[in-house]
C-alpha positions as CSV (number, residue, x, y, z in Angstrom):
1,X,-150.6,-145.8,27.2
2,X,-152.2,-145.0,30.5
3,X,-151.8,-141.8,32.7
4,X,-148.4,-141.2,34.3
5,X,-148.2,-139.0,36.3
6,X,-144.6,-139.5,37.1
7,X,-143.9,-137.7,33.0
8,X,-143.7,-134.2,32.9
9,X,-145.5,-133.6,29.6
10,X,-148.9,-132.8,28.2
11,X,-149.4,-132.9,24.5
12,X,-152.8,-131.5,23.5
13,X,-154.7,-131.7,20.2
14,X,-153.6,-128.1,19.3
15,X,-150.0,-129.4,18.6
16,X,-149.1,-126.9,21.9
17,X,-146.9,-129.4,24.3
18,X,-146.8,-128.1,28.5
19,X,-143.5,-129.4,30.2
20,X,-143.7,-129.6,33.7
21,X,-140.1,-127.4,34.6
22,X,-139.8,-129.1,37.9
23,X,-140.6,-132.5,36.6
24,X,-137.4,-135.0,37.7
25,X,-137.7,-135.8,33.9
26,X,-137.7,-132.2,32.9
27,X,-134.2,-132.0,31.1
28,X,-134.4,-135.6,29.2
29,X,-138.0,-134.2,28.0
30,X,-137.4,-131.1,26.9
31,X,-134.0,-132.3,24.5
32,X,-136.2,-135.0,23.1
33,X,-138.8,-132.6,21.8
34,X,-136.5,-129.6,21.4
35,X,-135.2,-130.7,18.0
36,X,-138.7,-130.8,16.6
37,X,-140.9,-128.5,19.1
38,X,-140.6,-124.7,19.3
39,X,-140.5,-122.8,22.5
40,X,-143.4,-120.5,22.6
41,X,-143.4,-119.2,26.5
42,X,-141.1,-120.3,29.3
43,X,-142.8,-118.8,32.9
44,X,-141.4,-120.5,35.7
45,X,-143.3,-123.7,36.3
46,X,-145.0,-124.5,32.9
47,X,-143.1,-124.1,29.8
48,X,-145.1,-124.2,26.3
49,X,-143.8,-125.7,23.1
50,X,-145.8,-125.9,19.6
51,X,-145.3,-128.8,16.7
52,X,-145.3,-125.8,13.6
53,X,-144.8,-127.1,10.4
54,X,-141.6,-125.2,10.3
55,X,-140.0,-126.8,13.0
56,X,-141.5,-130.4,12.0
57,X,-139.9,-129.8,8.5
58,X,-136.3,-128.7,10.1
59,X,-136.1,-132.1,12.1
60,X,-137.4,-134.0,9.1
61,X,-134.4,-132.3,6.9
62,X,-131.9,-133.2,9.4
63,X,-133.1,-137.0,9.8
64,X,-135.5,-137.1,12.6
65,X,-138.4,-139.3,11.3
66,X,-142.0,-138.5,12.4
67,X,-141.8,-142.1,14.4
68,X,-139.2,-141.2,16.4
69,X,-141.2,-137.9,17.2
70,X,-144.0,-139.5,18.4
71,X,-142.4,-142.0,20.8
72,X,-140.8,-139.4,22.3
73,X,-143.7,-137.6,23.1
74,X,-145.0,-141.1,23.8
75,X,-142.2,-141.8,26.4
76,X,-142.9,-138.3,28.2
77,X,-146.4,-137.5,27.9
78,X,-148.3,-138.2,30.9
79,X,-151.7,-138.7,29.1
80,X,-152.1,-140.6,26.5
81,X,-151.5,-138.6,22.7
82,X,-154.8,-137.3,21.3
83,X,-156.0,-139.3,18.4
84,X,-155.4,-136.9,16.2
85,X,-151.9,-135.9,16.5
86,X,-150.1,-138.7,15.1
87,X,-151.4,-138.7,12.2
88,X,-151.8,-135.1,11.9
89,X,-147.7,-135.5,12.9
90,X,-146.7,-137.8,10.2
91,X,-149.1,-136.1,7.4
92,X,-147.0,-132.5,8.4
93,X,-143.8,-134.6,8.2
94,X,-144.3,-136.2,4.9
95,X,-145.0,-132.9,2.7
96,X,-141.2,-132.6,3.3
97,X,-140.0,-133.6,0.2
98,X,-143.0,-134.9,-1.5
99,X,-142.0,-132.7,-4.1
100,X,-138.4,-132.5,-5.4
101,X,-136.1,-130.4,-7.9
102,X,-134.2,-132.9,-10.0
103,X,-131.5,-132.1,-12.9
104,X,-132.1,-135.2,-15.3
105,X,-130.4,-134.9,-18.7
106,X,-129.0,-131.4,-17.8
107,X,-132.7,-130.1,-17.4
108,X,-134.1,-128.9,-14.0
109,X,-137.6,-130.5,-13.4
110,X,-139.9,-130.5,-10.1
111,X,-140.6,-133.9,-10.0
112,X,-143.5,-136.2,-7.6
113,X,-144.7,-139.4,-7.2
114,X,-148.3,-138.1,-6.7
115,X,-150.1,-137.0,-9.4
116,X,-153.0,-134.8,-7.9
117,X,-150.6,-133.2,-6.0
118,X,-149.1,-132.2,-8.6
119,X,-152.6,-131.0,-10.3
120,X,-153.0,-128.8,-7.3
121,X,-149.8,-127.5,-6.7
122,X,-149.7,-126.4,-10.7
123,X,-153.1,-124.3,-10.1
124,X,-151.5,-122.5,-7.0
125,X,-150.5,-118.5,-7.3
126,X,-146.8,-118.3,-6.5
127,X,-146.0,-121.6,-7.8
128,X,-147.5,-121.7,-11.2
129,X,-145.5,-118.8,-12.5
130,X,-142.7,-120.3,-12.4
131,X,-143.3,-124.1,-13.9
132,X,-142.3,-124.3,-17.4
133,X,-143.2,-127.0,-19.9
134,X,-145.4,-130.0,-18.6
135,X,-142.8,-132.8,-19.3
136,X,-145.3,-135.9,-18.1
137,X,-148.2,-136.8,-15.7
138,X,-146.0,-135.8,-12.6
139,X,-142.9,-133.4,-13.4
140,X,-142.7,-129.7,-14.7
141,X,-139.3,-127.8,-16.3
142,X,-138.5,-125.2,-14.3
143,X,-135.8,-122.3,-15.6
144,X,-132.7,-122.3,-13.4
145,X,-133.2,-118.9,-12.2
146,X,-136.8,-119.8,-10.9
147,X,-135.0,-122.3,-8.9
148,X,-135.3,-119.9,-5.6
149,X,-138.5,-118.5,-6.1
150,X,-140.3,-122.1,-6.5
151,X,-138.8,-123.2,-3.3
152,X,-140.4,-119.9,-1.9
153,X,-144.1,-120.4,-3.4
154,X,-144.1,-124.1,-2.6
155,X,-143.1,-123.5,1.1
156,X,-145.4,-121.0,1.7
157,X,-148.6,-123.4,0.4
158,X,-147.7,-126.1,2.4
159,X,-145.1,-128.7,0.3
160,X,-141.3,-127.4,0.7
161,X,-139.4,-129.1,-1.9
162,X,-136.5,-131.6,-1.5
163,X,-133.9,-129.4,-3.3
164,X,-131.8,-132.9,-5.4
165,X,-130.5,-130.5,-8.0
166,X,-127.2,-130.1,-7.6
167,X,-124.7,-127.4,-7.5
168,X,-122.1,-126.1,-10.0
169,X,-118.9,-127.0,-9.1
170,X,-117.1,-123.9,-8.9
171,X,-113.7,-122.7,-9.9
172,X,-111.2,-125.2,-7.8
173,X,-108.7,-124.1,-4.7
174,X,-106.0,-126.0,-3.2
175,X,-106.4,-125.6,0.4
176,X,-106.0,-127.6,3.0
177,X,-106.4,-127.6,7.0
178,X,-103.1,-126.6,8.8
179,X,-102.3,-129.1,11.7
180,X,-100.2,-126.6,13.5
181,X,-101.7,-123.0,13.7
182,X,-99.7,-120.0,12.4
183,X,-100.2,-118.5,15.8
184,X,-98.8,-121.7,17.1
185,X,-100.3,-124.7,18.4
186,X,-102.0,-127.8,17.3
187,X,-105.4,-127.5,15.2
188,X,-107.8,-130.0,16.1
189,X,-111.1,-129.7,14.3
190,X,-113.6,-131.1,17.0
191,X,-116.0,-134.1,16.6
192,X,-119.1,-132.3,16.2
193,X,-117.6,-129.4,14.2
194,X,-116.6,-132.0,11.8
195,X,-119.8,-133.8,12.0
196,X,-121.4,-130.6,11.2
197,X,-118.8,-130.5,8.0
198,X,-119.7,-133.9,7.0
199,X,-123.4,-133.2,7.1
200,X,-123.7,-130.3,4.8
201,X,-120.9,-131.8,2.7
202,X,-122.2,-135.3,2.5
203,X,-119.5,-136.6,0.2
204,X,-120.6,-133.9,-2.6
205,X,-123.9,-136.0,-3.0
206,X,-126.5,-133.5,-4.1
207,X,-128.4,-134.4,-0.8
208,X,-125.2,-131.7,0.7
209,X,-124.5,-128.7,-0.2
210,X,-127.0,-126.3,1.4
211,X,-128.3,-126.3,4.7
212,X,-127.8,-124.1,8.2
213,X,-125.6,-125.4,11.0
214,X,-126.9,-124.4,14.2
215,X,-124.2,-124.2,17.0
216,X,-124.3,-122.2,20.1
217,X,-122.1,-119.0,20.3
218,X,-118.1,-119.9,21.5
219,X,-118.9,-123.1,20.0
220,X,-116.6,-122.5,16.9
221,X,-119.1,-121.8,14.1
222,X,-116.3,-120.3,12.3
223,X,-114.1,-123.3,12.3
224,X,-116.9,-125.0,10.9
225,X,-117.1,-122.5,7.9
226,X,-113.1,-123.1,7.2
227,X,-113.2,-126.8,7.4
228,X,-116.3,-126.5,4.8
229,X,-114.2,-124.4,2.9
230,X,-111.2,-127.3,2.8
231,X,-113.8,-129.9,2.4
232,X,-115.1,-128.4,-1.0
233,X,-111.9,-126.8,-2.1
234,X,-113.8,-124.3,-4.5
235,X,-113.5,-120.4,-4.4
236,X,-115.8,-119.2,-1.5
237,X,-117.5,-115.7,-0.6
238,X,-117.9,-115.5,3.3
239,X,-121.0,-112.6,4.5
240,X,-120.7,-111.9,7.4
241,X,-122.2,-108.9,10.0
242,X,-119.4,-106.1,10.4
243,X,-116.1,-105.0,9.5
244,X,-114.9,-106.2,12.8
245,X,-116.2,-109.7,12.1
246,X,-114.6,-110.0,8.4
247,X,-111.3,-109.2,10.1
248,X,-111.6,-111.8,12.4
249,X,-112.7,-114.4,9.8
250,X,-109.7,-113.4,7.9
251,X,-107.6,-113.8,10.9
252,X,-108.8,-117.4,11.3
253,X,-108.9,-118.3,7.6
254,X,-105.1,-117.5,7.5
255,X,-104.3,-119.1,10.6
256,X,-105.5,-122.6,10.1
257,X,-105.1,-122.9,6.3
258,X,-102.6,-122.9,4.2
259,X,-103.9,-120.0,2.1
260,X,-101.7,-117.1,2.1
261,X,-102.3,-113.6,2.3
262,X,-102.8,-112.8,-1.9
263,X,-105.4,-115.7,-2.0
264,X,-107.6,-114.0,0.7
265,X,-109.3,-110.5,0.2
266,X,-111.9,-108.4,2.3
267,X,-114.9,-106.2,0.7
268,X,-116.2,-103.8,2.9
269,X,-116.5,-100.1,3.2
270,X,-112.6,-100.0,3.6
271,X,-111.6,-101.8,0.9
272,X,-112.9,-103.8,-2.6
273,X,-110.5,-106.2,-3.0
274,X,-111.3,-109.8,-4.6
275,X,-109.8,-113.2,-4.2
276,X,-110.4,-116.7,-4.2
277,X,-111.5,-116.6,-0.8
278,X,-113.1,-113.0,-0.2
279,X,-115.3,-111.8,2.9
280,X,-117.4,-109.2,2.7
281,X,-120.2,-107.2,5.4
282,X,-124.0,-107.9,4.6
283,X,-123.4,-103.9,5.0
284,X,-121.7,-103.3,2.0
285,X,-123.8,-106.2,-0.4
286,X,-127.3,-104.3,0.4
287,X,-125.8,-100.5,0.3
288,X,-127.8,-98.7,-2.4
289,X,-126.9,-94.8,-3.4
290,X,-130.8,-94.2,-3.4
291,X,-133.8,-95.9,-0.9
292,X,-135.3,-97.2,-4.4
293,X,-132.3,-97.6,-6.7
294,X,-130.1,-100.6,-7.5
295,X,-127.5,-102.4,-4.8
296,X,-124.0,-101.5,-6.8
297,X,-122.4,-104.5,-4.9
298,X,-124.6,-107.1,-5.6
299,X,-122.4,-108.2,-8.7
300,X,-120.0,-109.4,-6.1
301,X,-122.0,-112.2,-6.2
302,X,-121.2,-113.5,-10.1
303,X,-117.7,-111.7,-9.6
304,X,-116.1,-115.0,-9.2
305,X,-116.9,-118.5,-10.3
306,X,-117.9,-119.2,-6.4
307,X,-118.4,-122.7,-5.4
308,X,-119.3,-122.2,-1.6
309,X,-121.1,-119.2,0.0
310,X,-120.9,-119.1,3.5
311,X,-123.5,-116.7,5.6
312,X,-122.4,-115.8,8.9
313,X,-125.3,-115.1,11.4
314,X,-127.9,-116.5,8.9
315,X,-130.7,-115.3,11.3
316,X,-129.7,-111.6,10.7
317,X,-129.5,-111.8,6.6
318,X,-130.7,-109.0,5.4
319,X,-134.4,-109.2,3.1
320,X,-132.5,-107.9,0.0
321,X,-129.9,-110.6,0.4
322,X,-132.2,-113.3,0.2
323,X,-133.4,-111.6,-3.4
324,X,-129.8,-112.4,-4.9
325,X,-129.5,-115.8,-3.0
326,X,-133.0,-116.7,-5.0
327,X,-130.7,-116.5,-8.1
328,X,-127.8,-118.1,-7.2
329,X,-129.1,-121.7,-6.0
330,X,-126.8,-123.3,-7.7
331,X,-124.0,-122.7,-5.7
332,X,-123.3,-124.3,-2.6
333,X,-124.6,-122.2,0.5
334,X,-123.7,-122.9,4.1
335,X,-125.5,-120.8,7.1
336,X,-124.0,-120.7,10.5
337,X,-126.0,-119.6,13.1
338,X,-126.7,-120.1,16.9
339,X,-130.2,-119.6,16.6
340,X,-132.8,-120.1,13.7
341,X,-134.7,-117.3,15.5
342,X,-135.7,-114.2,13.3
343,X,-137.4,-111.0,14.7
344,X,-138.7,-110.5,11.2
345,X,-140.4,-114.2,11.3
346,X,-138.7,-114.9,8.0
347,X,-137.6,-117.9,9.0
348,X,-139.1,-120.0,6.1
349,X,-137.1,-118.1,3.5
350,X,-133.7,-119.2,5.4
351,X,-135.7,-122.9,4.7
352,X,-135.8,-122.4,1.3
353,X,-133.3,-119.9,-0.2
354,X,-129.9,-121.2,2.2
355,X,-131.4,-124.9,3.3
356,X,-133.0,-126.6,6.1
357,X,-131.4,-126.9,9.5
358,X,-128.8,-129.9,9.0
359,X,-127.2,-130.6,11.9
360,X,-127.3,-128.9,15.7
361,X,-125.9,-129.5,19.1
362,X,-127.5,-128.4,22.3
363,X,-125.8,-125.7,24.2
364,X,-126.3,-127.8,27.4
365,X,-124.5,-131.2,25.7
366,X,-121.4,-128.9,24.5
367,X,-121.0,-127.6,28.1
368,X,-121.2,-130.8,30.1
369,X,-118.4,-132.0,27.0
370,X,-116.5,-128.7,28.4
371,X,-116.6,-126.9,25.1
372,X,-118.2,-124.2,26.2
373,X,-118.4,-122.6,29.6
374,X,-120.8,-123.3,32.3
375,X,-123.0,-120.5,32.8
376,X,-125.3,-118.9,35.4
377,X,-128.1,-116.6,34.5
378,X,-129.5,-113.9,36.6
379,X,-132.4,-111.6,36.1
380,X,-132.3,-108.6,38.3
381,X,-135.2,-106.7,39.0
382,X,-135.3,-103.2,40.2
383,X,-137.2,-100.9,41.3
384,X,-138.2,-97.2,39.5
385,X,-136.6,-94.5,41.5
386,X,-139.2,-92.4,43.1
387,X,-138.6,-89.2,40.4
388,X,-139.2,-91.4,37.6
389,X,-142.3,-93.1,38.4
390,X,-144.6,-90.1,37.9
391,X,-142.5,-89.4,34.3
392,X,-143.1,-93.4,33.8
393,X,-147.0,-93.3,34.3
394,X,-147.6,-90.7,32.0
395,X,-145.2,-91.1,29.1
396,X,-146.3,-92.3,25.6
397,X,-146.1,-96.0,25.5
398,X,-143.7,-95.9,22.9
399,X,-141.4,-94.1,25.3
400,X,-141.6,-96.0,28.6
401,X,-139.6,-98.8,27.5
402,X,-136.7,-96.7,27.1
403,X,-137.1,-94.8,30.5
404,X,-137.7,-98.3,32.0
405,X,-134.4,-99.4,30.4
406,X,-132.6,-96.2,31.3
407,X,-133.3,-96.3,34.7
408,X,-130.2,-94.8,36.6
409,X,-130.8,-97.2,39.5
410,X,-129.2,-100.1,37.2
411,X,-125.7,-97.8,37.5
412,X,-125.6,-98.5,41.3
413,X,-125.9,-102.0,40.7
414,X,-123.5,-102.0,38.1
415,X,-121.0,-100.9,40.4
416,X,-121.4,-103.3,42.9
417,X,-121.1,-106.3,40.3
418,X,-117.9,-104.5,38.9
419,X,-116.7,-104.4,42.7
420,X,-117.9,-108.6,43.1
421,X,-116.3,-109.4,39.6
422,X,-112.7,-107.9,40.6
423,X,-110.9,-111.2,40.7
424,X,-107.8,-110.8,38.2
425,X,-108.8,-113.6,36.2
426,X,-112.6,-111.6,36.0
427,X,-112.9,-110.2,32.4
428,X,-116.3,-108.1,32.3
429,X,-118.6,-106.5,29.6
430,X,-121.1,-104.4,30.3
431,X,-123.2,-104.0,27.1
432,X,-126.8,-102.3,26.0
433,X,-128.9,-100.7,23.2
434,X,-128.8,-96.9,24.4
435,X,-125.7,-94.9,23.8
436,X,-126.6,-92.4,26.5
437,X,-127.0,-94.8,29.1
438,X,-123.7,-96.6,28.1
439,X,-121.6,-93.3,27.9
440,X,-123.1,-92.2,31.7
441,X,-121.7,-95.9,32.7
442,X,-118.7,-95.6,31.5
443,X,-117.4,-92.3,32.2
444,X,-118.8,-93.1,35.9
445,X,-116.4,-96.1,36.0
446,X,-113.6,-94.8,33.7
447,X,-114.2,-97.9,31.2
448,X,-113.1,-97.9,27.9
449,X,-116.6,-97.8,25.5
450,X,-116.9,-99.4,21.8
451,X,-120.1,-97.7,20.3
452,X,-121.0,-97.6,16.3
453,X,-119.1,-94.6,15.8
454,X,-116.1,-95.9,17.3
455,X,-113.1,-96.6,14.6
456,X,-112.3,-99.7,13.2
457,X,-108.9,-99.2,14.4
458,X,-109.8,-98.3,17.6
459,X,-112.3,-101.0,18.3
460,X,-109.3,-103.8,17.3
461,X,-107.1,-101.5,19.3
462,X,-109.6,-102.0,22.4
463,X,-110.5,-105.3,21.9
464,X,-106.7,-106.3,21.3
465,X,-105.9,-105.1,24.9
466,X,-108.8,-106.8,26.2
467,X,-107.9,-110.5,25.2
468,X,-104.1,-109.4,26.4
469,X,-105.4,-108.5,29.5
470,X,-104.2,-105.1,29.5
471,X,-107.9,-104.0,30.6
472,X,-110.4,-106.2,32.3
473,X,-113.6,-104.1,31.4
474,X,-115.2,-102.8,28.4
475,X,-118.5,-101.1,27.7
476,X,-120.2,-102.2,24.4
477,X,-123.5,-101.0,22.3
478,X,-125.1,-103.5,20.0
479,X,-121.7,-103.7,18.0
480,X,-120.8,-106.6,20.4
481,X,-123.6,-108.7,19.9
482,X,-122.2,-110.5,17.2
483,X,-118.9,-111.6,16.3
484,X,-116.6,-110.2,18.5
485,X,-113.7,-112.6,19.4
486,X,-113.4,-112.1,23.0
487,X,-112.6,-115.5,24.6
488,X,-112.0,-114.5,28.0
489,X,-114.7,-112.6,28.7
490,X,-116.8,-114.3,31.5
491,X,-119.1,-111.6,33.2
492,X,-121.6,-109.9,31.3
493,X,-123.9,-107.1,32.5
494,X,-127.1,-106.2,30.5
495,X,-128.5,-103.1,31.7
496,X,-131.1,-103.0,28.2
497,X,-131.9,-104.8,25.5
498,X,-133.6,-104.6,21.9
499,X,-137.5,-104.9,23.2
500,X,-138.1,-108.5,23.2
501,X,-135.1,-110.1,20.7
502,X,-134.4,-113.4,21.7
503,X,-131.9,-113.9,19.0
504,X,-130.0,-111.1,21.0
505,X,-130.4,-112.7,23.9
506,X,-128.7,-115.8,22.9
507,X,-125.9,-114.1,20.9
508,X,-125.0,-111.6,24.1
509,X,-124.8,-114.8,26.5
510,X,-122.5,-116.5,23.6
511,X,-120.2,-113.8,24.1
512,X,-118.9,-115.2,27.8
513,X,-119.5,-118.8,26.9
514,X,-115.9,-119.7,25.3
515,X,-114.4,-122.2,27.9
516,X,-111.8,-120.8,30.3
517,X,-109.4,-121.7,32.4
518,X,-109.7,-122.0,36.0
519,X,-112.6,-122.5,37.8
520,X,-114.5,-119.6,37.5
521,X,-118.1,-120.0,35.5
522,X,-119.5,-117.5,33.2
523,X,-121.9,-115.0,34.6
524,X,-124.8,-113.1,32.6
525,X,-126.7,-110.7,34.5
526,X,-129.7,-108.6,32.7
527,X,-131.3,-106.0,34.7
528,X,-135.1,-105.7,34.4
529,X,-137.1,-102.7,35.8
530,X,-139.8,-104.3,37.2
531,X,-143.7,-103.3,36.7
532,X,-142.7,-101.8,33.4
533,X,-142.7,-102.9,29.8
534,X,-139.3,-103.9,30.0
535,X,-140.2,-106.7,32.0
536,X,-142.8,-107.8,29.7
537,X,-139.9,-108.1,27.2
538,X,-137.6,-109.3,29.3
539,X,-140.0,-112.6,29.4
540,X,-139.7,-112.9,25.6
541,X,-135.6,-112.7,25.1
542,X,-135.2,-115.4,27.5
543,X,-137.4,-117.8,25.5
544,X,-134.3,-119.0,22.7
545,X,-131.9,-120.1,26.5
546,X,-134.5,-121.6,28.3
547,X,-135.2,-124.0,25.4
548,X,-131.5,-124.7,25.5
549,X,-131.6,-125.7,29.4
550,X,-130.4,-122.3,30.7
551,X,-132.6,-121.1,33.5
552,X,-132.6,-117.5,35.0
553,X,-132.1,-117.0,39.1
554,X,-134.9,-114.2,39.6
555,X,-133.7,-111.8,42.3
556,X,-134.1,-108.6,43.9
557,X,-132.1,-105.7,43.6
558,X,-131.8,-105.7,47.8
559,X,-131.6,-109.8,47.7
560,X,-128.4,-109.4,45.1
561,X,-127.3,-106.2,47.1
562,X,-126.6,-108.1,50.3
563,X,-125.6,-110.8,48.9
564,X,-122.7,-109.4,47.0
565,X,-122.0,-107.2,50.1
566,X,-121.7,-110.3,52.0
567,X,-119.5,-111.9,49.7
568,X,-117.2,-109.1,49.6
569,X,-116.6,-109.0,53.9
570,X,-113.6,-110.5,55.2
571,X,-114.1,-113.8,56.9
572,X,-114.1,-114.4,60.6
């Protein structure tokens, strides 16, 4: 291969990849490398990706071969690939599945065809403790209860196991998907949703049954979970982020399957019912009366003979749930998420204990097909008011982010945005991190507010009125990040966020990506105070969306204000 200046990639020997944003082949190259490379930086003109072990192993588990990865890099690289990189990449990819967990004659075994490797692994701390009797030159017996922690140990030493040991069948459940929903209208599982279920289930083969499905917010991950339930036909435990999400899942299950109310129960702070399909929150599962005490609700995992456990928003899985998940590896496990990014960096535990990424579809692909709304993203930069500049200058480091985030300058811009997005079809969400700021905005513009202290009945009432169009604006705290069903929302104004949380940025944009009637695109505004810590974190927050193909128009408050005012003036 010769130097080709028209190509957009520079691939380097340290496994970093530089991608030119302004190159005509940018989108093609990005979509080619995204399945196996992780985006690290996304300034205006050059984006930096890295080939990490986990990104390569997830791609390998999803069926992408090392040769396909190398070919993709060669196709779009300006320069010949570094001589070491193809060999390094092949070696790293080959590590996935070089050791396997299999069940032979009823006995769980760790097996490989590589005797020197098994000798090395059997001496590694974190692995050797969970190996039982040596059965032959290339295999060890493993206790079933150690299946999860052994997989964690193996990935920690760089050799993730392919788990082919199969799953307990679980108690049978007669369930079918409806052709006509209880709420009316025809119910059809979309092709990519069916593809996700088929890949996860693998026809009941041992190669299926555990893994993560990655789909954009608004793409119907709940439908994927329900279709998986109907495909596997066993009693199912569904874990999700909040009571609101539990109620949403329950509505969807009853609406789209032939199960009745007696077969679907909720296990939350408000009720502790258990049925053939049980929906619970992560909060109740991880509740314990004392900080160092036991988790009294862990027993839920063994209350019935679950054949499937669904982890909604798996990137938010609390650490204690990893512990219990390590003990239940014989049950099928389906993770659903829009992003594998975890801010606690426990992506390897998701890979080991829930399973590798089995299926994903880029956001832009679904947007191009009309399954999610077209989105316009704007980062609006504002200055601190003069009265706050000195306070910010002398503030403690830990207080600077909050001062910048809560800047009252943002309130005036919110007013302009609310006036601009005042079309009868507009549904506007204002979302933020700090309750004092949100209450100030809610009171100034007389908009209902939902926070963590809002009762579930109040939340459901406000969500219902918003869906019905009785109210067209809502102010939301962090409770709005996850699993709320507001399909008509098309405008979001983010006034503050959780430091540099990439997953939060993805979830918030996802709130407005449901496809809409008419021609109005989804608009996402994030308000950022310039020359402060908030700008530093804003760049990090946008990494995930940049990887998915979304770009932020960066605009000054004065420019946006002039634009909005001009748009509001009558023609002529």
